[in-house]
Phi, psi and omega in degrees: 000317181295320180295320179297317179298320179297318179298316180300317180297316181298317179298321179296317179297316180297319179297315180299317180296319182295315179299316179299319180295318179296316180298320179297317179298316181296319180295319179296320179296319179296315181298317179297324180299313184287327175298318179296318179297317180297319179295322179294316179296319180298317179295322178296321179293322177298317178296320180298313181291328178296327178271346182229063186295341180294343181269353181290148177296146186258333187250144179302129182089346179288150180227155174217178182208159175229130182285151176298325179298326178290321179296323178289316182299321182270008172066030172274347178203151176275182183300146182248126180241160180276187185296337180261016177068023176259140185299136177282171183277092190287337178278340178265344181269147184199169171241126180264135181243127181238133177274123178232108184057238180258015182237174180230134177257132181249122177240131184259135172239117180244131180236122175231178181300325185243018184202139172221131180289158170255111183263139186285330185058215186255004187294333178070198181225097177274117181236161175048045180270093194231139171240126183233126176265149177209170176080177178252199184300321185274340181227036182297136178220160173226136179249129181247127176240125181233136177214131173230104194272351184263302184257337183095158182271147175245332180196164171205161181206147179227157178229149175245125184241132172273106185286344177295328179241005180051053184225136174286118183256351175201135174232124181283168171289166175274113183275116180271136187240160171294140185296341181279353183284124178239358180218128179232135173229129184214138176250138185228134176278132177236021184296331180294345186252008181249159359287141178182165173272101190261135174241131176248128179237129183237134174240127180241144183236132178272175185292344176277359179088003180271134185251151177223138185237141174221145181222154176208146184239142176218135182261110175269105184279151180294120179253011178081003184275349179243159175301155185253156178276125177268203179291155179229169183260010179292152179233155183255040172241139188282143175219164177243022177237168180298155179222138175250127186234142179241141177232138179278146180255135179243132184298150179277180184291336183281355176063026176291325176100150178286149176298327173203164185286325184229143175237130185238143179215138176265127180255127184243346181256168181286131178192148173272314174229151175211185184237148168243126183273125174247166182206161176266185185291344176265012179065024172282122191263158173209137178269130176252123179281129181230149176284121181260308177054049174251131177225105180259359180269146179279146172290174181229157180233132173236126178252146178261170179300134181286135176286116183293336183280331187240352185061030177276126177254115181253143179212158178235131180250136179223153176206152182291336187232301188200119174274148180236328183193169177215164176205145176243116184228180176257014185223155175279349181296146179299126182296152175265345180232132183236148172267122184291146174261118185290150176103164178256142176051043176282122182256349178214139184211130179248144182207146174233129179233155178260128183229169174266183176292147178144190178254126184237158179232121178266115181259148177223148179224138176262178185290342178273357179095000177287142183231162175202164176210164175219138179277141176218119176276131179245103181230105184273158177233151178280180176284128180300142173262147185230130171234134180251137178225148175213129182062029179081359182249141175289134183238168183288150175261005183289154180299148177066031172264124187239146175226154180256020175228172176304145178243130181245130173264124178259118187247147177210143179220142177274109183218143179275351176233164179294156180264134179277322183194164173247149178232155174231159179215147176267343182237000180082003182237312182263123189248148182230145175264008192308311186284337174294323179278005178059034178259173177058027174086003179294141172253116188245143173218143183229158172200164175056050179064034181065010174294332175247133181211153171221143183229132187249132174265123182238026176224157187281144177155174178224132186215153168265138185232148159231153175227158173208158180253146176243121182277179184292348176266004181082008180277135181261140174287166169299157179284152179287174170296158176288139176216162187243140172231126177229128179231127181216112183252007183260131180294149174290167176268134178215132181217136174273125181249131177284114179276313177206153180152137186254126173262108184286141174296143010260035187255024183295342183268007174211164192272069172247130184237148180250022177197187180302149181240130174241123181240152182232143176271112177257119189224158175196163175211137188272349186232283186282333181097152180282133178250319179236145176196158177188170171222135182224162174245146167223156181153198183207162173287160184235027182283133180300139185303318184292327176289319180298317184301322186260331191254332180066205180066046191268192190290153168222156183249140175227138179225151169256131183089187182264086184256147177233137184277132177224140183266349175215156182204126179207183182300324181297321177300318182297318186282342186243342186279116180300329180302319181285318183295337180266350184281111180261160185303319185281356179292333187244115181278327181234119183266036176250144178235155184236132176248122184218106175231164169295320176198144180175184177221159181184185178219132169262136176229139180236149177223157170220136178237123178277178185292343178271356180092005175289137185243139171223146186231157169215153179222163184215112181267143183203163169236154181221135180215111179243006192266317184091186186270172173202166180254112185291326175239124192291317184196166170215137182241143176223131175279121183267317185205120168063354186275148177233126181293134179252302183196170174217155177209167184221134172260129182104184182276082184264146174240161185294327186242321189240145176237132177225017171261175182285321185227146178219139180234114182252144178237127177236134180243128178233152173266142176225119182301151181300138175061023177242152176271130179239153178208139172229159176235120177243137177201160172266155167287191185307138170278122185240158178271135182296333179272358177081015184265005191298337182264001188280314185217166166228177347273181352281145186276042182266081184252356173223154174270134182298153176293154184243113174256116180248127181233150179201153172254124185296130177248119187299133176080006180236150173254129181248129178246138175231123183238138176217157178247135184230134187237145175254132180246150175259189185291343177265004181080012179280143177283140177247244183289136172254126179243123172256120187241126177240124176257130176248128176251126177237160177219000000 
């Protein structure tokens, strides 16, 4: 068991090593592939620029680029694919060209789904950027080492700062270098500035214009080897005039002696602290820090846009050294009363005050007595009012309100100054000047210094709006209430669909039905949506008057839903009929209607009205016949030869003239003399259709019953019977009345 476990462990280790080795090989192959692709692209870009030198950068450090898509388009390179043979992002990939002295550096950036190049750009490679301090108070030095190994250095400059007073005490010139220089080493004596906490800051710039800064601080403590700074006449109260300050010199430990007992210097520039240089008789120098507290610069005022909704005036006060107070007045004159700014050496102060409309002056004063002010006009505006009109009528601003004509927004704002422009927003946050610039099809009109404006939408769509006015000072009014504009000029779609109904052969090519008809209103709208819809029937029964009078069983109407019969229908009906304006979509659960008569003709019409009031109609014309044929005159008899009428009788519900049952059996008795030939003729008049359609179509053309000629030779002492069946057909070939006729001959 132990041996098996050992084998398993060994196999696992070998597998892990193998997988890792394979992954390493694959990664190296992938890396080599992309390096090769970058080199190919780089070479193509060099050829491209060689043929198109006008695109090369002209100024040292300037850069330009050419996209991979351009190199492919101009056939300097074929298509570039990634390691998985999928096309790389040719519009994001490029070669950057940088002018360096008289040469050009080409850097390739390739972007694919699984790879992005690292482009060097102009930063270069700053190496061995070192500042080293050495020596003591009397021989202090700093060594600066600068190296830029890629593009080379073009300039450098250094500063010496006394950190005890946070003041730059020396700034070197900017040393310009040969572009081929990539390494600078320089030693600088700083003994004149010690003892002190000294900071040296160096900024170096490469030929590409990219700068790099490094700083280092070293504290040279007083070791007694230099003369000492005694008392001075400096004061820590601010002034804005020149100041002369004296500092006493104290001999050092070596007793060489001060060059003089007092050193005096006149300060004319702004400074909080500065130095007076003293020295011993051997001219060994030392800087003495003294309080100067001179501020000859004016403070500054920055005001922000006034909030039109609150009349809040916000401002920021700044000074190089120390702010002391502010005042908000209606005059440029220096205020006599100031509001103090709390704290010591405050250099920035923010404040918001509430003011009325008018012109105000924000004054500021620093601790040295310097003052400044800034004018700010405060002109507030009210909330814009909005009225919407369409077709000359004021319309609702509520959401989902639609019109099928142009919609105009009438805007007005209460402002004491003219309006520069109006803006709109769909979300109340992001604002657009589009309709002010009369772009995107807006129709704009202005009056009263643009305080009144109207803008017309003449294209279809639905939007939520806010508006605001911008005055000539750039101040924005509060935003308006939210309102909706919807314009839809396209009619909805409406089609009558036959749900059920039978067209009997041979009438399939026209709309004749032999039973109930059910039709459905199929509707839709692509923008505002359907709000009203319905389907109705109009028409009349088509039963012949003479049949109706005697037979009855006439038409009846059936509807699904709340349908009302109308004999005409057009846009005017829709716009004026209260029934339609009150008919809401949810009122009708089933938009199918049913037409059911014994016989008749009619029209189904369907409508749909969208939320903008656009109307569309469809109609469906039809005939209906469920009755079949009948015989309007039952019979006529004529004695043709030797016959004498005896009697007649009827089985069933027979009438003298009309039959409307399925079967009728008539019996006629005639005398025929013995051994004589007798003949009678019995027949019906025209076979007619109860719906009156008998003349409309054929086949079968059986619209009359043939005449009946009955003949017999009288046989004495015998009764002879002859029976036949006769049928009436309508225009659809349907059977109507059946007549069974029996003739009895007696002698």
